[in-house]
N, C-alpha and C positions, 0 to 999 in steps of 0.2 A: 702866809703862815702867821698865826697869832702868837703874840708874846705871852709867855706864861708868867712873867713878872707881874704881880698884882696882889691879890689878897686871898687869904684862906677864910672860908666861911664855915663855922661850926654849927651843925644842926643839933639841938638838944636831943640826945638819945638816939641819933641816927648817923653819926659820923660827920664828914665834912666834904666840901667841894671847893674848887679853885675858881676864882673870878679873874680873868685876864685883865691887864692894865686897860685895854681898850674898853672892855665892858664896865669896869669900875669908873672910868672917866664918863661914860655915857649915863651911868646911874646918877652921877653927880650932876650932869647937864639936865637930866630929867627930874631934878628936884631932890636927889639924894636918897630916894626910897625906891625899892623894887620888890615886888611880890611875885613869886613863881608858883604857878599852880597847874593842875591837870584838870581838864574838862572834856566834854564831848566835842566831837567835830574833828574835821581833818580827814586825811586819807587812811588813817588807822583808827582803832577803837577809842583811843584817848589822845586828845590834842594837848600840846604843851604851850602854855600861855604866860604872859608877863603883864603886870599891872603896876601903876604907880600908887594905887590905893590898896590898903590891907582889908581883907574880909574879916568877918567876925571870928572865925575859927582858923588860927594859923599858928605856926611855930616861929617865934622871933629868933633870928640867928645871931651869933656872935661873929663880928667881922674883925679879922686880924691881918696884919701885914705878914707877908711870907718871911719866915725866919732867915736872917742873914742877908736879905736882899733889899730891904727897905721898900718904901712905897713909891710908885711912879704914877700915882693916880691924880696928882694935881692938888691934893689937900694935905695938910700937915698931919692929920689924924684919920686913919682908916675907920675909926669908930663913928665918924660923922656920916658914914653911909649906913643906912638901915636896910636890912634885907630880911625877908620872911618867906616861908614856903608853906604850902598847904600840907595838911597832915597826911593826905593820901600820896603826895609826891615825895615827901621826905625820905622814906625808906629806899627810894630809887636813886638818890643823889649822892650817896657816899662814893667818893672818888671821881665824881663828874667834873667837867670843865665848862664854865660859862664864858662865852665870848660875845663880842659885838663887832659886826663887820658887814661887808657886802656879800650876801649869800643869795643865789638865784636872782640876781639883779635887784635886790632889795636890801637896804640897810636895816639890820635887825639884830636882836639878841638871839643866840643859838646855843644849844648844848652840843659842844664838840664831841663829848663822849658821855655816855650814861652806862657805866659798868654794871649798875644794879638792875638793868633792864635786859632780860634774856632775849635771845634771838637777834637777827640782823637789824641794824638801824634803818629807819626810813631815810631815803635819799634827801627828802626835804628837811629833815632834822626837826620837824614840827610835830610829829605824831609818834606814838609808841603803841605796841600791841599788834594784834592780828589786823590784817587789812579790813577796812570798813566796807568795801564793795566798790564796784566800778563807777558808780554814780556819786560817790562821796567826794566833794571838792577838796582839793589841797588848800591848806591855809595860805600857802604862798600865792597860788592862783587868785585867791580871794583878797590878797593884799592885807591880811590881818597883821597889825603891828602891836603896839601897846593897847591893851584892852582894860580901861578903867572899870573896876567892879562897882 
């Protein structure tokens, strides 16, 4: 079970989501920057991806420590972590929880919950929307990790 002690990330005009301590530590390990975006691919119509580089069009997020809990992310200031989200993914992330851990035998970032996405969640936690078809490969099966844009 993931620890929810971590940071709150404010998306300008779209609410906020929580980054667990484990995910925040891994963002730090991967250079302190993480971009979350939605693209094609995966077992559903839209794949959920993560990159260490920012694309041209994105929303820069404000990273804050959780009120009253302090930061357990290994840095003195949560502001040293830079996060951004793609404009098409931003409306879906209000209330979401981002974690890093071992999921389906692979260490990776995963959205534990996406309240802004209607319908049942995909079991791989890598895709959203309607099923893409029987021949669409799962991003877990393909071993997709961080995808630098």
